[in-house]
C-alpha positions, 0 to 999 in steps of 0.5 A: 432382794437386790434390784437387777434394774437399779444394779444396771444403773449403777454400772452405767454410772461406773462405766461412763464416770457421772449420773448424767452420763449414765442417765443419757446412755440408758435413755433416762433421767438423771433423777431416775438414775440417782433414785435407782442407785439410792433405792440399791443403797437402801437394799444393800445398807451400805453406801455405794457412791460417794462424791468426789469434786463434781462427780462421783465414784464407786465405794469400795462396797459399790466396786464390790456389787458391780464386779460381783454383779455383773457376773450375775446379769451375765449368768442371767443373760445366758439363762434366757438366751436359752430358754429362748433357743429351747422354745426356738422363740425370736422374742424379747427386747433388744437394744441396738446401737449403730453408727449414722450411715449403717442406721441409715443404709443398714439397719432401718431397712431390716428393722420393720421386715424384723418386727414383721416377721417376729411380733414378739420382738421389739427393738430400740435404735440409737446412733452412736461412735463405734468406740462409745457402741463397743463399751456400751455393749461390753458394759451390758447398756446394749445387746448389739452394736454395729461398727466399723473397722477401716483398714489397719486402724485398731478397734479393741473389742473385748474378748467377752464380745463376739465380733461377726462381720456383716458387710464391706463398704467402699469410700469415694473421693467426692468432688464438684463436677466442675473439679479438675479430678471429676473426669479421673476413672480413679485417683491415689493419695499422690493425686490429692495432696494438694487438695483441700479436705472436708473431714471428721474431727480429730480422733475419728476413726473416719479421720485416722484412716484419711490420715493413713491414706497419706502414709508414702506421700511425705505429707499429711492431708490438708484439712479445710473443714470439719464435720461429723455427718457425711451429709454435711461433707457433701453440702460443703463439696457442693458449695466448692469449699474442698473434696471429702471421703465418704462411704457408700453405705448410707450415702445420700444422692449425689444428684449432677453437681457431685461426682464420685471418684474411686480411690486406689492404692490402697482402695478405702475400704471398711469392715461393717461389724455386729458386735453382742456379748458372748453370753447371748450367742445362743440367741435367737433373738440376736442370731435373727438380728445378725441374720437380717444385718447380713441379708441387708448388706448382701 
């Protein structure tokens, strides 16, 4: 009999390209993932992984098993969700991934309420970037993911995932209280062309949005400092090292030394989206989590 947990580990190796990366995504040790794959090879009697340089890749047998096994795991998810729906039971274990500000401002506030309302439901939380979250939910490593999409910045969501909008979040331009813009009621990108920015790294969704904000100015934002955490952005603005575009969701207290100035033309707005696999649409547990996220955002 094929070990389904081991099959999930093999699929994770395929998704992430290495045993180490798969272990990190699953919350296991690399040794545990390797042992699961070896157990699967023993059960099937064929090699499933082969070394390529310093990494590994699936053999043709491994590819067949992951492709066929993926359909099996999807069918089992649908069966389990249907059983819970028939029993009207919010139960089981859900793994949820979310970006950092959603974890602070949206997810954390609802987890205790969910646990109190549904004692048979357990949740494991992990902080991830949106593109990673979509991949992890699509590959079956998480049941629910919370991601964001800024304006027309693309976020590809596979067809076998269901996307539910749970909130809309606006970002403000954060400046030091002594900055010349601190007294403004609002600013546009044309007002900001000569400013030094604290921003996230190149390739992130937030950075792409900041760059697109400057469309029509004939300029690019002048990036002085880079950080992945908005709390660090606030600290750098507080030190007088630049300005930052920081969403309201999960934002720390600005205190008296920082000022949030609304932006317009365009208004920096991101859509906060919960994604789950279509095979879990009938799951009462997934429905309960989506409902709780929507209430928290409201």
